[in-house]
N, C-alpha and C positions, 0 to 999 in steps of 0.2 A: 588493412584488415578491417572486415565488417563483422561485429556480433550480432546475432538474431536472437530475440527471445519470443517465444509464443506461449500466448496465454492459453486459459483453461478450455476456451471456446474454439480456438484453433487447432487444438488437439483432444477435443471430445470425442471423434470416432475416425474411421479408416477413410472416409471422404475428408475430412478435414486435414488428417496427417498425410496424405497425398500431396494435398495443396500446400503445406508445410514444407516437404521435401523437394517439390518442384521449385518454390522460393529458394531454400538453400542451395540446390545443385545448378540451378541456373546461372550462377556467379561463382568464379575461383575466389574472388574476394569474400564471398561469404564462408568462413572455415567453420565458425562455432555457432551452434545453436543452444541455447536453454529452452526447455521444455517445462511446462506445468502438467500438474494431474491433469485428468480428464474433466470437463466441465460439462455443462448441462446441454445436452443434445435437443432437448425441448423443452418449453415451459416448467412443464410438471416433473421435471427431471431432477434427479438427484445429483450433485457433484460427488466424485469419488472422495475427496477430501472429507465430505460430512458421512460419508458411507464410514470411512474409515473411524472418525470421532464416534459415531454408533458402536463401532466394533470396540474401542475402546472404553466406553462407558460400559458394556457388557462383561468384559474382562476385569475391569477394576471393581464391578461388583459381584465378582466370581458366579457370575450367570453364564449359561450355556451359550457359546456364540458364534457355533458352528454356520447358523443362517446368515448372520451379518457378513461373517468371513466369505461365504458362498457368494454373496451379493456382490462382493467386490471382485472376487475372482471370474465371475460371469461378465464383469463389464468389462476385464481385459480379455476376456475369451472372446468377446462379441468382436473386439478391435482385431485381434487376430487372426479371424475367421474371415471379416469382412476386407483385410488386407489383399490376399491371404498371407499370413506368416507359415512357413512351412514346419518349422521346427519349434513348437509350442514352448512357451517359457514359465506356464502356469504351474506345473512341479515345482520348480525353483520358486517362484512366487510365494506359493504355499507355506514351502520350509521356511522362507526368510519372515512370515509373517507368525511363524509359530516359534520361530527361535528368538523373536524381539518379546512376544509374549512370556516365554519361559526366562529371559534374562532379564527383564526389567517388570515382572508383575507385582515386587514390591517396592516398586520405585514409579508413583504416578507420572509423576512430570517427565521422565526419560522415557517411560512407555507412550506417552501422548505424543511426544517429538518423534520416538521412531516410528509407530506406526503411521502418523500424518505423513511423512517423508516417502514412504512407498507408494503414494500416488503419482508423485514426478519421476520417482525413482525408476518403478517397474515400467513407465510409458516409457521413459528414455530409454530403456533396453530394449522394448520392441521395436520404436522408431529407428534406433541404430541397425539392428538386426535386419529390418526390412529394405532399409538401404542399403546394406551390403549383401542382401539378396539380389536386389536389382542391379548389382555390379558397379556399385560407387563404395570405393574405400572409406569406411566409415568407422571410429571408435567411439564406444560408450567409456566416458570417464565418469566416476563418481566424485562428490566433493573431496571424500577421503584418498582417492587417486591422486586429484591435483593438489592434496595439501591445503584446503580450505580451511585453514584454522579460525575457529571464531570463538568469542568468549561464550563462557558456560553460563549462558541465562536462558535457560528452557522457554521455547515461544517468541524470545526477544533477542535473540542472538545479534552480535556485532563482530564485522571482521575485524582480525587484528593486522596490524600493519603490516609486519612482517610477511603475511600471508603473500601479499601481490606478487613479489620478487618469487617466490614459491611457486605460485601458479603459473607465472610465465614461463619460468622453465620447465615445466611439464609441458604446456602447452605447445612451446617451440620445437619440442623432441617429438611431437606427434605428428605423423602424416594424415594426409587427406582429410575428410571431415570428422567433426567430434561433435557428440551429442551428451550434453551436461544436464542433470535434474536439476531444478530450480530451488528454494524455498528453504534450503538448509546446508549448513557446513557440518564440521566436526571439532571437539574439544580437542585438547592435548592427549586424552586417553583414547581418543576415537570413537567417543559416543556420540551419537547425533545429536544436534540440537539446532531448532529450526530458527528462522527468522519471523518476525510479525506475520500474521495471515495476507497474503499477496507479496510475499516476500521473493517469489521467481522475479520480479523485477530487480531486485537488489541483486540477486546472483548475477542476473545479466549486466548490471552495472559494475560488479566486481572484476568479472570477465572483461569486460570493455576497459576498465582501468588497467588490468595486468598486463594486456597485450598492448595497450595505447591503441586503441581502436581508431580508425579514422571516424567512426560512426557506429552508434548503437541503435537499431533497428529493433522496436518494440512493436509486435503485431497482435493486434486486438481484434474484435469484430465490429470496428466503427473507422472511419476514414479520417482518422486524427482527433483535434480537440474541438469542442464547440463552445461558444461563447456564454452557455447556459446548459442546465440537466435538459435534454431533449425530451423527457419525460414530463417536464414541467413545460417548455417552450415549444411550440410546434416549429420544426425547422430551423432552429436556433443559427446565426451567423457561424461560418468555420474560423477558426483561429489558426492562420498560418505559420505564425512564428511567435514565440514566448521565450521569456528568459527562465534560468532555473528559480528563480527567486519569484517570479510571477506562478510558474508553475507550484512551487512549493505553498504559496497563499491559497490559490485554487485546491490543491490537493488536500490541504490541511482542513478546508470547511466542504467537505463533500465530492469533490472530483475524483471518480475512483479509479479512471482511466490508466493512470500511473502511479504508483506506490511513492509518496512524497520521501521515506527516507532512502531512495535509489537514487537520489540526486546526491547525496553526500560523495560517494566515490567519484564522480563526474566532474563535479564543481572546480577541484584546483586543477585540474587537467585540460577543463575547458573541451571536455569531448561532447559532443552534440549528439541528442536523442532524436529519434525521427519514430514517431508514433505511425503506425501503418495500418492497413486492413489487410489480413490474410486473405478475403474473398475478393480483395480489389487491389492487388497489390501494386498496379501501376500508378496508383493516386497518391499524389505528394504527400498527403498527410499533414501532420504539423512538425515542425522542427523547433525543437528546445536547445536554446543555446546561452552560451554565458552573457551576450549582449545582443542588443538589437537598435534600431531607431525608435524613439520616442513616438507613440500615436495615439497616445489617450488610454481609456477604458476600455480592455479587452475581454474581461470575463466578469461574471457574478457567480457565485457559488455559496450555499447555503449548507449547513447541517445541525441537526437536534442532537438533544441529549445532554445538555449543559444545566450546571446548577450554579447559582452567583451567590457567595456569602459574603454579606453586606455589613461591614464593622464601623461604628461609629466611636470615636472618643476625642473628647475636647483636649486640644492642645496637642492633638498626634504629632504634629510635624515639629513638635518641639520635643519630641520624645526620642533621644538617640536610641537607634537599635531596633526601635519597635518593628519594622517591618523584619529585619533580621532573627528577631524571635518569633515571630509569625510563620515564617517560611521554615524556622527549624522544628516547629510543631508539625507541619504538614510533612516535612521528610520523614520524622519520627512515624508517621502515618503512612510513608510510602506514597506520598498523593503528590503530583506535579501540577501546577496551575497552566491556565492557557492565557490568560489576561489576567491584569491589575490595574484598572484605572482607579485613579484617586484624588482627593481634594486635600485641603489641609486638615480637616478633623474628620476625614473618613476614606474609606477604601472599601474595593469590591474586589474579590478574588474567583474567577471564572473557572470552574472544573467541568471535566467530562464527569457525570453521574455514576461511570461504570466504575471508577475508580473506589468509590464507597462501597465496603463490605458490611452493610447494615451498622457503621460506626460513625453515621453523621453526627447523631446527638452526642455522643460521647466526644467526637473532636470539637462541636461547639463548644461543651462545658469547658475542655480544657482551654480553648482560647480566651473564654470568658473569664475563668479562674487565674489562667496565668499573665494575661495582659490586662487585666482589670476593664475590660472595656465598657463604655456605657449604655451600649446597645450593639446586639448582633440579629439579624434576620437572614432568613434565607428565601430565595426566590428559586423556583424549580420548573422544570418545563421552559428551559430557554431556547433558543435558535440563535445561531450566529451566523450572519451574513456578510460576505465579504465581496466587496467590489475592487477590482484588481488592475491595475494598468500603470506602466511606466511613467507615460506622458501626462499622468493627473497632477503631480505638483506645478505643471506650467500651464495649467488649464483653469482659468479662473471661473469659480461657479460650480466646480464639479460636485463638492459636497453638498452645495444649496439644490441641484438638480435631484439628489438623492432624497434628502430630508423633504422636499417639497412632493417628491413620489408618494413618501410613505404617507403625507399630509392628504394626498388626495383621496388616497386608497384607505384612509382611516386606519392606518396601522401604527400602534403605539410603540415609541421608541423607548427600551429600558437602559441603552448607554450607546456612546460613541465612542470610538478609539481608532487614533491614525497612528500608524507605525512611524517610526523615526526615518525609513527609508522613503516614506511617502511613495510607496507605489500599491498601498492598498486602505482600505477604510473599513473598520468592522462595525459593525451595527448588531446589537442584541435585540432580538423581539420575542414575541410568545411562538411557542412552537405552532401553534394553531394557525399563527398567520403567515407561517415559511413560504408556502408556496406561491401565496397570494402576492407577496413583498417580493418574491424573484421576479413574479411575472411583471410587477412595478417598478422593479430598477431596469428590468431588461428594455421595457417599452421606453423608458426614460433616456437611455443610453444607446438603444440600437435602433429604435423604431422611430422616435420623436422626429419630428422637421427641425 
């Protein structure tokens, strides 16, 4: 069985939805399709999820929200009319929005998750109804229908282990094609809880593991994954095959083609992922597998928005429990760290700045007073650049090639770190140098003779 997931650009309008159904219906092996909320139809367009967040903001401020709600319904009306769908679902959709607003108006996090989920949910219902209208036996199943039980963490749900067998049982008992909305599950009480944004990839991975799919096809608007960001590098090299670990490293530092958390349900089962293009479905795309032959560096990615907290204390390495106490402070502030390069008397903590809620100075003061450090400083506006590839550990001079490229382009390095797995090297640089650094590294590994 093949599980397919279609992203927002793939289901943005009626023309794209027809392409999706052509792909789904073309093979009997493709039984399950997970769909996203409608994405942008053109550059200046607004994604439906963003329209739903605008609606939420009006509701939570107790302001009139009729215009925001109408924009959402109009977007789905245009899809229905362009297909065309004979029996409109808009009255049902309007009632569903009002139900969530009335049910959760005093529970902001619940309300936000419930409203955001409707982008995927309404789209899935329309797509299933249209496929049925065309004579293809198709069933719409919600995450509640298939018992996709998740942790009760609004905006950051995690699938519960027991859910996999429950989902498989429901799927096996359903004939024909199945359309399922992505991005959310339900808690034990039936409340909607969303995954992190882009979580339709996660839904697809959960379904793939549940039914032990032979492959998970993830359809986007590009023909696979490239060795660098195409908005920075003109016509970058295509990547034909990646491992889960390599994809995770690239996704972490800015590759947005595939949600990095979606790899977790697939990893233990070894289910391959095929990144494909809805607009060019015959292209082989990129395969993500558990292992592959080592071929050296496969990609370079870069992400911005990091802060480095630099701590110095004489004889730090002799102080038992120092790092544990530091991490306990971060835990108390509900902050996770990304990297922690260290020496014998100093260490740096790399943190995404969006985790700070105007409490950075308070955190620094607590570290200073609790751990009695000699010096504590902060560097802001840091970018993290990752050079990724399984074969790096066997190739002499890989790191030197990167540092030489930085030197030639006058890019100052703030830190260097190589993971124990030896499939990636991390470089900390100024955000202002990010694009130039990607160009320099790409040229060094992919275009230099």
